[in-house]
N, C-alpha and C positions, 0 to 999 in steps of 0.2 A: 548713693549713685547706684548701687546695684540695683536697687528698688525701681529707679528711674529706669535703668536700661531693661528690667524685666517688664515692666508697665509698657514701655515702648513696644515691646514685642510681644504685647496683649497676655503678659503671663500676669498673675494677681495673687499677690500672698495676703493673708489676714491673719489674725489673733483668732484663735492661741495659737501659740508658738510661732508667732510671724517671722521670727528673725531665723529661726530653725527652718522654717518652710523657704524662705528666703534664700538660704544658704543651698538647700537641697535643689531648687530649681535652678539657680546659678549654676551649679556641678552638673546638672544636666546637660546645660548648654557645652559645657567644657568638655563634657564625655562624648558629646557628638562632634567636637573638633570647631564648634562655632566660636568659641573663646579660649584664647591661650590660656592652657593649663596653670602657668605661672600666678595668674589672678586668682585662682580657686585657692592656691597655697597660702598666698597673701591674705586672703579673705579669711582662710581657716585661721592663721597667725592671729590676725586682730581680733577674732571673736576669742580665743584664749586669752590674748593679753587684756580684752576688755573684762573678762571675768576676773582674771588676776587681779587687775588694777582695782576693780570694784572690792574685792575681797580685803585687799592692802589699805583702801580708802576707809572701809568699816573698820578695820582694826586701828588705823590711826586715828580716827574719830575717837575712839576711846582714850587715847594716849595724849592728846591734844595739849594736856596741861603740863606734862612729863617733858616734852620735845618739842625743838622750833621746827618750822616746816623749812628752814634755811638748809639745815643739816641733809633733811631727807631728799629735796630738790637737787642738791648736788650730787648724790648718790644715784638719783635717777635720770640724770643727764643722758647717759650713753643710750639706754634702752629707748629714752624720749625721742631721742634724734633719730635712732633706726625706724620707731614708729613713725615719725614724720615722713621719713624717705620711703617706706612702704607705703604710706597713705598717698603721698604725691605720685608714686608708680602707678598704683592702681586708679587714682581719680584721672590721671593723663589717657591711661588706656581706656578706661569705661566711656571718659568724655568723647574719644575719637569714635567709638561706637555708636555715642547718640548722635 
């Protein structure tokens, strides 16, 4: 969604470090007041959560034979619901900008 918004505004980001560059370009728009600063806070949280989840996933892959996913999914329900709420908020606002 963020990348779509940037492209609409003729701002293009590419590899390498595409995600970092996308974040920085989006932040510039927040810094000049074009976008609500709350959106950049959510975007940053999502990046941190995504990195954390990827690390957890990598660790859990190695433990696959020892634990069931049911135990882990119950533990992760609250953070998952929070992430869904943040994503919905973010998408709603970017959609309105597009």
